[in-house]
N, C-alpha and C positions, 0 to 999 in steps of 0.2 A: 611408509618408507620401508619397514622391515618386510612387509608382504611382497612388495615389488622386487626387492633384492633377493628374497628367497624364491620368488617365482623364477627369476633369472637363473638362480642356482639349480633348480630342478630342471629347467630347460637345458642347461649345460650338461647335466647328468644324462638326460635323455639323448642328447646329441652324441655324447661319449658312448652310449649304448647302440648307436646307429639309428636312433629314432629321430628322423628329421622331417621337415615339412610341417607347416602350420596346422593343417587339417589333422594329420596323424598325431602330432604332439597334443593338440587340443583334445582329441578323442581319448588318448591315454590318460589325460588329466581330468577327463569328465566334464569338460566345458566346451562351449561352442567356439569355433575358430575365430569368429568375429569378436567374441567376448575376450578371448585370449589376446588378440591383437590390441583391443581397446585397453585392456589391463596393462599391457606393456607400454602403451602410449600415455599412461597417466590416469586412466579411469579408476575410480575407487574399486578395490577388491573387496567384495562383500564377505561377510562371515560365512555365508553358505558356500561361496566359491573357494574360500580359503580352506574350509573343512573338507570339501570335495577333493581338492588338490592334495591335502595331507593324506587322506584316505588312499587316493590313487598311488601316491608315492610311498605308502607304508610308513608315514611319519605319525608321531603321536599328536593328539589334538592340541592345538596351540602353537605348534612348531612354526607355522607361517608368521606368527606374531612376534617371534623372538629375533634378536640380533645374533646372527651366526657368523658375522665377519670376525676375522682374527685380528686382534690388536697387538701392539708391540709387546705387551706383557705376556702374550701367549707364545712367543717365540721360544 
């Protein structure tokens, strides 16, 4: 669950930077565009893919596994 939510977060960040299109975003993240589409549709995000996305987005190892949603206590 965290990995998919965090994947959506990084895709939003890429869109905000003007990086759009499935092939381009997948390339930036270091994954195949079909794999990216499958991950967004519910396919398991492997450790290898999670680490590759973290590296591509300059996140520390394990970032994809954490819950980064803001709760009411964070307001």
